py3Dmol code that shows the C-alpha trace and the ligand (Angstrom):
import py3Dmol

protein = """\
ATOM      1  CA  MET A   1      12.455   7.596   7.014  1.00  0.00           C
ATOM      2  CA  ARG A   2      11.688   4.797   4.559  1.00  0.00           C
ATOM      3  CA  LEU A   3       8.541   2.977   5.446  1.00  0.00           C
ATOM      4  CA  VAL A   4       6.203   0.308   4.112  1.00  0.00           C
ATOM      5  CA  LEU A   5       2.582   0.494   5.237  1.00  0.00           C
ATOM      6  CA  LEU A   6       0.804  -2.863   4.998  1.00  0.00           C
ATOM      7  CA  GLY A   7      -2.842  -3.653   5.544  1.00  0.00           C
ATOM      8  CA  PRO A   8      -5.911  -5.020   3.799  1.00  0.00           C
ATOM      9  CA  PRO A   9      -8.112  -2.928   1.484  1.00  0.00           C
ATOM     10  CA  GLY A  10     -10.047  -0.476   3.651  1.00  0.00           C
ATOM     11  CA  SER A  11      -7.542  -0.586   6.514  1.00  0.00           C
ATOM     12  CA  GLY A  12      -6.737   3.099   6.055  1.00  0.00           C
ATOM     13  CA  LYS A  13      -3.289   2.843   4.468  1.00  0.00           C
ATOM     14  CA  GLY A  14      -3.944   5.658   2.024  1.00  0.00           C
ATOM     15  CA  THR A  15      -5.473   7.930   4.656  1.00  0.00           C
ATOM     16  CA  GLN A  16      -2.667   7.374   7.136  1.00  0.00           C
ATOM     17  CA  ALA A  17       0.021   7.638   4.466  1.00  0.00           C
ATOM     18  CA  THR A  18      -1.361  11.056   3.498  1.00  0.00           C
ATOM     19  CA  ARG A  19      -1.096  12.228   7.112  1.00  0.00           C
ATOM     20  CA  LEU A  20       2.387  10.757   7.607  1.00  0.00           C
ATOM     21  CA  LYS A  21       3.595  12.363   4.398  1.00  0.00           C
ATOM     22  CA  GLU A  22       2.638  15.782   5.798  1.00  0.00           C
ATOM     23  CA  HIS A  23       4.045  15.245   9.260  1.00  0.00           C
ATOM     24  CA  LEU A  24       7.247  13.412   8.326  1.00  0.00           C
ATOM     25  CA  ASN A  25       7.844  15.422   5.160  1.00  0.00           C
ATOM     26  CA  ILE A  26       8.433  12.362   3.006  1.00  0.00           C
ATOM     27  CA  ALA A  27       6.990  11.148  -0.299  1.00  0.00           C
ATOM     28  CA  HIS A  28       3.770   9.108  -0.401  1.00  0.00           C
ATOM     29  CA  ILE A  29       4.024   6.394  -3.027  1.00  0.00           C
ATOM     30  CA  SER A  30       0.669   4.690  -3.599  1.00  0.00           C
ATOM     31  CA  THR A  31       0.861   2.071  -6.315  1.00  0.00           C
ATOM     32  CA  GLY A  32      -2.956   2.098  -6.543  1.00  0.00           C
ATOM     33  CA  ASP A  33      -2.854   5.878  -7.210  1.00  0.00           C
ATOM     34  CA  LEU A  34      -0.045   5.454  -9.758  1.00  0.00           C
ATOM     35  CA  LEU A  35      -2.102   2.815 -11.573  1.00  0.00           C
ATOM     36  CA  ARG A  36      -5.301   4.900 -11.433  1.00  0.00           C
ATOM     37  CA  ALA A  37      -3.356   7.828 -12.936  1.00  0.00           C
ATOM     38  CA  GLU A  38      -2.297   5.586 -15.839  1.00  0.00           C
ATOM     39  CA  VAL A  39      -5.895   4.485 -16.328  1.00  0.00           C
ATOM     40  CA  ALA A  40      -7.129   8.106 -16.241  1.00  0.00           C
ATOM     41  CA  ALA A  41      -4.454   9.185 -18.725  1.00  0.00           C
ATOM     42  CA  GLY A  42      -5.476   6.354 -21.045  1.00  0.00           C
ATOM     43  CA  THR A  43      -1.921   5.044 -21.467  1.00  0.00           C
ATOM     44  CA  GLU A  44      -1.213   1.587 -22.847  1.00  0.00           C
ATOM     45  CA  LEU A  45      -0.259   0.451 -19.351  1.00  0.00           C
ATOM     46  CA  GLY A  46      -3.486   1.911 -17.971  1.00  0.00           C
ATOM     47  CA  LYS A  47      -5.521   0.077 -20.568  1.00  0.00           C
ATOM     48  CA  GLN A  48      -3.880  -3.210 -19.625  1.00  0.00           C
ATOM     49  CA  ALA A  49      -4.295  -2.580 -15.905  1.00  0.00           C
ATOM     50  CA  LYS A  50      -7.897  -1.397 -15.805  1.00  0.00           C
ATOM     51  CA  ALA A  51      -9.733  -4.700 -16.250  1.00  0.00           C
ATOM     52  CA  VAL A  52      -7.414  -6.435 -13.802  1.00  0.00           C
ATOM     53  CA  MET A  53      -7.950  -3.736 -11.173  1.00  0.00           C
ATOM     54  CA  ASP A  54     -11.710  -3.587 -11.650  1.00  0.00           C
ATOM     55  CA  ALA A  55     -11.882  -7.335 -11.041  1.00  0.00           C
ATOM     56  CA  GLY A  56      -9.845  -6.962  -7.848  1.00  0.00           C
ATOM     57  CA  ASN A  57      -6.850  -8.923  -9.085  1.00  0.00           C
ATOM     58  CA  LEU A  58      -3.182  -7.964  -8.921  1.00  0.00           C
ATOM     59  CA  VAL A  59      -1.600  -6.191 -11.867  1.00  0.00           C
ATOM     60  CA  SER A  60       1.548  -7.979 -13.061  1.00  0.00           C
ATOM     61  CA  ASP A  61       4.704  -7.800 -10.973  1.00  0.00           C
ATOM     62  CA  ASP A  62       6.677  -6.544 -14.001  1.00  0.00           C
ATOM     63  CA  ILE A  63       4.423  -3.537 -14.522  1.00  0.00           C
ATOM     64  CA  LEU A  64       4.515  -2.692 -10.835  1.00  0.00           C
ATOM     65  CA  LEU A  65       8.278  -2.976 -10.586  1.00  0.00           C
ATOM     66  CA  GLY A  66       8.808  -0.701 -13.581  1.00  0.00           C
ATOM     67  CA  MET A  67       6.434   1.899 -12.141  1.00  0.00           C
ATOM     68  CA  LEU A  68       8.036   1.688  -8.719  1.00  0.00           C
ATOM     69  CA  GLU A  69      11.591   2.021  -9.998  1.00  0.00           C
ATOM     70  CA  SER A  70      10.752   5.100 -11.996  1.00  0.00           C
ATOM     71  CA  ARG A  71       8.886   6.655  -9.028  1.00  0.00           C
ATOM     72  CA  LEU A  72      11.820   5.955  -6.693  1.00  0.00           C
ATOM     73  CA  GLY A  73      14.044   7.829  -9.122  1.00  0.00           C
ATOM     74  CA  GLN A  74      12.157  11.099  -8.612  1.00  0.00           C
ATOM     75  CA  ALA A  75      13.697  13.896  -6.564  1.00  0.00           C
ATOM     76  CA  ASP A  76      11.093  14.097  -3.773  1.00  0.00           C
ATOM     77  CA  VAL A  77      11.979  10.578  -2.635  1.00  0.00           C
ATOM     78  CA  ALA A  78      15.422  11.653  -1.445  1.00  0.00           C
ATOM     79  CA  ASN A  79      14.112  12.564   2.003  1.00  0.00           C
ATOM     80  CA  GLY A  80      12.347   9.225   2.419  1.00  0.00           C
ATOM     81  CA  PHE A  81       9.038   7.620   1.466  1.00  0.00           C
ATOM     82  CA  ILE A  82       5.966   5.742   2.575  1.00  0.00           C
ATOM     83  CA  LEU A  83       5.056   2.863   0.318  1.00  0.00           C
ATOM     84  CA  ASP A  84       1.303   2.245   0.278  1.00  0.00           C
ATOM     85  CA  GLY A  85       0.070  -0.765  -1.681  1.00  0.00           C
ATOM     86  CA  TYR A  86       3.457  -2.316  -2.390  1.00  0.00           C
ATOM     87  CA  PRO A  87       4.667  -5.030  -1.852  1.00  0.00           C
ATOM     88  CA  ARG A  88       1.504  -7.082  -2.285  1.00  0.00           C
ATOM     89  CA  ASN A  89       3.073 -10.527  -2.678  1.00  0.00           C
ATOM     90  CA  VAL A  90       6.347 -12.143  -1.646  1.00  0.00           C
ATOM     91  CA  ALA A  91       7.885 -11.781  -5.120  1.00  0.00           C
ATOM     92  CA  GLN A  92       7.299  -8.011  -4.875  1.00  0.00           C
ATOM     93  CA  ALA A  93       8.827  -7.960  -1.382  1.00  0.00           C
ATOM     94  CA  ASN A  94      11.976  -9.583  -2.752  1.00  0.00           C
ATOM     95  CA  ALA A  95      12.001  -7.222  -5.744  1.00  0.00           C
ATOM     96  CA  LEU A  96      11.682  -4.248  -3.383  1.00  0.00           C
ATOM     97  CA  ASP A  97      14.658  -5.475  -1.358  1.00  0.00           C
ATOM     98  CA  ALA A  98      16.737  -5.701  -4.500  1.00  0.00           C
ATOM     99  CA  VAL A  99      15.732  -2.259  -5.804  1.00  0.00           C
ATOM    100  CA  LEU A 100      16.373  -0.568  -2.461  1.00  0.00           C
ATOM    101  CA  ALA A 101      19.720  -2.328  -2.070  1.00  0.00           C
ATOM    102  CA  LYS A 102      20.686  -1.107  -5.527  1.00  0.00           C
ATOM    103  CA  ILE A 103      19.987   2.523  -4.619  1.00  0.00           C
ATOM    104  CA  GLY A 104      21.452   2.115  -1.118  1.00  0.00           C
ATOM    105  CA  GLN A 105      18.194   3.032   0.640  1.00  0.00           C
ATOM    106  CA  PRO A 106      17.050   0.096   2.790  1.00  0.00           C
ATOM    107  CA  LEU A 107      13.740   0.182   4.683  1.00  0.00           C
ATOM    108  CA  ASP A 108      13.636   1.592   8.201  1.00  0.00           C
ATOM    109  CA  ALA A 109      10.273   0.165   9.175  1.00  0.00           C
ATOM    110  CA  VAL A 110       7.290  -1.910   8.099  1.00  0.00           C
ATOM    111  CA  VAL A 111       3.969  -1.154   9.755  1.00  0.00           C
ATOM    112  CA  GLN A 112       0.928  -3.408   9.517  1.00  0.00           C
ATOM    113  CA  LEU A 113      -2.485  -1.816  10.127  1.00  0.00           C
ATOM    114  CA  ASP A 114      -4.789  -4.300  11.861  1.00  0.00           C
ATOM    115  CA  VAL A 115      -8.510  -3.895  11.212  1.00  0.00           C
ATOM    116  CA  PRO A 116     -11.168  -6.617  11.637  1.00  0.00           C
ATOM    117  CA  SER A 117     -12.684  -7.806   8.370  1.00  0.00           C
ATOM    118  CA  GLU A 118     -16.296  -6.784   9.178  1.00  0.00           C
ATOM    119  CA  LEU A 119     -15.107  -3.220   9.550  1.00  0.00           C
ATOM    120  CA  LEU A 120     -13.152  -3.354   6.259  1.00  0.00           C
ATOM    121  CA  VAL A 121     -16.277  -4.217   4.303  1.00  0.00           C
ATOM    122  CA  GLU A 122     -18.188  -1.434   6.036  1.00  0.00           C
ATOM    123  CA  ARG A 123     -15.485   1.174   5.356  1.00  0.00           C
ATOM    124  CA  ILE A 124     -15.138   0.224   1.695  1.00  0.00           C
ATOM    125  CA  ALA A 125     -18.902   0.440   1.248  1.00  0.00           C
ATOM    126  CA  GLY A 126     -18.769   3.990   2.661  1.00  0.00           C
ATOM    127  CA  ARG A 127     -15.879   4.916   0.374  1.00  0.00           C
ATOM    128  CA  ALA A 128     -17.716   3.451  -2.638  1.00  0.00           C
ATOM    129  CA  GLN A 129     -20.515   5.950  -2.080  1.00  0.00           C
ATOM    130  CA  GLU A 130     -18.136   8.888  -1.663  1.00  0.00           C
ATOM    131  CA  GLN A 131     -15.570   8.193  -4.376  1.00  0.00           C
ATOM    132  CA  GLY A 132     -17.227   5.817  -6.820  1.00  0.00           C
ATOM    133  CA  ARG A 133     -14.072   3.768  -7.394  1.00  0.00           C
ATOM    134  CA  ALA A 134     -14.726   1.156 -10.064  1.00  0.00           C
ATOM    135  CA  ASP A 135     -13.269  -1.616  -7.881  1.00  0.00           C
ATOM    136  CA  ASP A 136     -15.342  -0.812  -4.782  1.00  0.00           C
ATOM    137  CA  ASN A 137     -18.264  -3.020  -5.872  1.00  0.00           C
ATOM    138  CA  PRO A 138     -19.097  -6.038  -3.662  1.00  0.00           C
ATOM    139  CA  GLU A 139     -17.670  -8.668  -5.998  1.00  0.00           C
ATOM    140  CA  SER A 140     -14.356  -6.902  -6.472  1.00  0.00           C
ATOM    141  CA  VAL A 141     -14.094  -6.124  -2.762  1.00  0.00           C
ATOM    142  CA  ARG A 142     -14.557  -9.809  -1.926  1.00  0.00           C
ATOM    143  CA  LYS A 143     -11.853 -10.673  -4.456  1.00  0.00           C
ATOM    144  CA  ARG A 144      -9.422  -8.035  -3.091  1.00  0.00           C
ATOM    145  CA  LEU A 145      -9.872  -9.315   0.461  1.00  0.00           C
ATOM    146  CA  GLN A 146      -9.235 -12.860  -0.787  1.00  0.00           C
ATOM    147  CA  VAL A 147      -6.128 -11.741  -2.695  1.00  0.00           C
ATOM    148  CA  TYR A 148      -4.942 -10.030   0.477  1.00  0.00           C
ATOM    149  CA  THR A 149      -5.332 -13.218   2.521  1.00  0.00           C
ATOM    150  CA  ASP A 150      -3.735 -15.440  -0.117  1.00  0.00           C
ATOM    151  CA  GLN A 151      -0.918 -13.238  -1.405  1.00  0.00           C
ATOM    152  CA  THR A 152      -0.312 -10.250   0.875  1.00  0.00           C
ATOM    153  CA  ALA A 153      -0.643 -11.857   4.315  1.00  0.00           C
ATOM    154  CA  PRO A 154       2.537 -13.884   3.546  1.00  0.00           C
ATOM    155  CA  VAL A 155       4.327 -10.535   3.072  1.00  0.00           C
ATOM    156  CA  VAL A 156       3.431  -9.684   6.671  1.00  0.00           C
ATOM    157  CA  ASP A 157       5.045 -12.963   7.748  1.00  0.00           C
ATOM    158  CA  PHE A 158       8.048 -12.189   5.514  1.00  0.00           C
ATOM    159  CA  TYR A 159       8.785  -8.973   7.440  1.00  0.00           C
ATOM    160  CA  ALA A 160       7.772 -10.410  10.824  1.00  0.00           C
ATOM    161  CA  GLY A 161      10.356 -13.134  10.300  1.00  0.00           C
ATOM    162  CA  ARG A 162      13.007 -10.473   9.924  1.00  0.00           C
ATOM    163  CA  GLY A 163      11.956  -8.630  13.035  1.00  0.00           C
ATOM    164  CA  THR A 164      11.182  -5.410  11.120  1.00  0.00           C
ATOM    165  CA  LEU A 165       7.401  -5.541  11.512  1.00  0.00           C
ATOM    166  CA  ALA A 166       5.333  -3.340  13.838  1.00  0.00           C
ATOM    167  CA  ARG A 167       1.633  -4.150  14.211  1.00  0.00           C
ATOM    168  CA  VAL A 168      -0.639  -1.215  14.881  1.00  0.00           C
ATOM    169  CA  ASP A 169      -4.335  -1.215  15.790  1.00  0.00           C
ATOM    170  CA  GLY A 170      -6.050   0.536  12.882  1.00  0.00           C
ATOM    171  CA  VAL A 171      -9.419   1.039  14.603  1.00  0.00           C
ATOM    172  CA  GLY A 172     -10.334   4.432  16.065  1.00  0.00           C
ATOM    173  CA  GLU A 173      -9.937   8.123  15.340  1.00  0.00           C
ATOM    174  CA  LEU A 174      -7.572   8.956  12.473  1.00  0.00           C
ATOM    175  CA  ALA A 175      -5.324  11.025  14.744  1.00  0.00           C
ATOM    176  CA  ASP A 176      -5.123   8.207  17.304  1.00  0.00           C
ATOM    177  CA  VAL A 177      -4.186   5.634  14.679  1.00  0.00           C
ATOM    178  CA  GLU A 178      -1.537   8.006  13.346  1.00  0.00           C
ATOM    179  CA  ALA A 179      -0.148   8.542  16.850  1.00  0.00           C
ATOM    180  CA  ARG A 180       0.151   4.758  17.235  1.00  0.00           C
ATOM    181  CA  ILE A 181       2.054   4.538  13.963  1.00  0.00           C
ATOM    182  CA  GLN A 182       4.352   7.397  14.956  1.00  0.00           C
ATOM    183  CA  ALA A 183       4.996   5.714  18.319  1.00  0.00           C
ATOM    184  CA  ALA A 184       5.794   2.418  16.557  1.00  0.00           C
ATOM    185  CA  LEU A 185       8.285   4.235  14.304  1.00  0.00           C
ATOM    186  CA  LYS A 186      10.165   5.592  17.321  1.00  0.00           C
ATOM    187  CA  ARG A 187      10.656   2.117  18.795  1.00  0.00           C
TER     188      ARG A 187
END
"""
ligand_1 = """\
27
LIG
P -6.921 -1.203 -1.930
O -5.830 -1.320 -0.912
O -8.185 -0.595 -1.382
O -7.203 -2.492 -2.656
P -5.143 0.184 -3.849
O -5.372 1.550 -4.358
O -3.944 -0.066 -3.019
O -6.485 -0.167 -3.047
O -5.104 -0.858 -5.075
C -6.119 -0.900 -6.048
C -5.787 -1.960 -7.103
O -4.589 -1.596 -7.794
C -5.512 -3.369 -6.575
O -6.686 -4.132 -6.349
C -4.644 -3.948 -7.709
O -5.446 -4.331 -8.805
C -3.824 -2.750 -8.134
N -2.528 -2.687 -7.406
C -2.125 -1.742 -6.526
N -0.910 -2.006 -6.031
C -0.528 -3.175 -6.601
C 0.607 -4.012 -6.479
N 1.630 -3.710 -5.650
N 0.654 -5.139 -7.233
C -0.330 -5.476 -8.053
N -1.446 -4.752 -8.214
C -1.561 -3.611 -7.483
"""
view = py3Dmol.view(width=600, height=400)
view.addModel(protein, "pdb")
view.setStyle({"model": 0}, {"cartoon": {"style": "trace"}})
view.addModel(ligand_1, "xyz")
view.setStyle({"model": 1}, {"stick": {}})
view.zoomTo()
view.show()
């Protein structure tokens, strides 16, 4: 199973991807986690990315594509993957198509998690207290939601236009949301 999970910041992509990884026995590829690992390791790439991430902006498409290609080359991806946080704009969606075509592993499904914006802000505020992520401050959150509307919402339309998109209600118990995703994948 090769899956893209779309949804705004705070929609629960990471949480649901972690559950799906366990239950479907596939790799979880979170571009946010990959970038945070670079920042934590103090690499050149991490140094470049940190300020951009903290401000809530998108890191360059080139950096993301390089990271993604190298991650897709790792052995655990052979059984399938969930992409969480990529693609975030239409250029990335086209790049993903090209990369997956090259390795002969096209997507099986694209799932969009729907969560109302009031709830997103509330959830991120809760996460900020628990995890202390540098980009979970109010200004950056506002920016990330704006970036989502401007750049990532068109990606939803991109997949909807192809008929590969499933929309899932992302509000409720974690297990219920996961069951909805699993049901959408069987359709
Ligand atoms: P969230 O969905 O809560 O914003 P992520 O962990 O997915 O959290 O992303 C955190 C940050 O990492 C983003 O705001 C952005 O700066 C950077 N990032 C992650 N994925 C991408 C991507 N595909 N393209 C550009 N930047 C990205």
